N, C-alpha and C positions, 0 to 999 in steps of 0.2 A: 504494500500500500504506500504510494507516494515515494517509492524507492527507499523506504526506511526499514531497516531490519528490526527484528524483535528486541535485540539488545538496545538499539538506539531508542526505540519506543519506550522501553522500560526506563531508560535513563531520563528521557523527557518527562515521564510520569513522576519519577522521584523528584526531579527539579521543580516541577509544577507543585507537587505536594509540599516541598520545603518552602516555596515562595508564598503559596496561598493558604496552606494549612486547612483550617476548618471551612474557609470560604470557597474551597475548590468547587463544590457542587453549584454554588451560586454563580461563580465565574463561568463555569461550563454552560449553565442554563442561559445566562445572558449572551454568551458567545453563540450558542445555538440559535437564539432569537435573532441576533444580528445577522447570522448567515441566512436565515429564512427570509428576513426583510430584504436582504441584498438580492437573493434569488428571485423574490417576488418582483422587485424593481426591474431586474433584467428581463423577466417574462413580460412585464408590462411594456417595456421599451420594444421588445421583439414583436409583440402584438401590434403596437402602433406602426412599426415599420412595415409589417406584412399587410396591414389594412391599408396603409397609404399606398403601397405598391399595387394592391389589387384594385384600388379605386382610380388609379392613374389611367387617363384615356390612352388607348392603344393607337399607334400610328398605322393607319390602313394604307397610306400612300407609300408605294415602294418605288415609283418612277418619278423622275424630275418633271416639273411643270413645263409644258411646251412653251417655246419662246414667244409665241404670239399671245399667250394668256398671261404672261408675266408682266408685272409693273416694273418698269426700269427706274432706277434711282436717278434723280436729277440733281446735279451739283449746282450751287448758286453761281451766277455769272459774275465775273470779275468786273468791278467798276473802278476806273482810275480815280485817284484823289482829285478833289475839286480845286485845289490850290497847288502851286508849285512849292516844293520844299526850299527853304532858304538855308544858306550855309551859316552856321554859328561859329564864331571865333572862340577858341578855348580860352578860359581865364588863366592868367599867369599868377603864380603865388607872389606875394609881396615881399 
């Protein structure tokens, strides 16, 4: 289980018993509840993803739109400035 041998599992149990003592059942219970809440949250997220994927509209169009039915994009036309730019002399430091 999880790549842990029986000796390692026993050592972990002894360390947990030394650390938590009489509160070990209480700690294990709260750890179990936390794991269940985590799994429940994962299942809820998975259900939302699958329901969103099933409600998505499917693309029935597999061929490109013919060129005569397409709307071509039109770029704005260039308009030259209404005044001539003047040359500005750079300021010299004093």
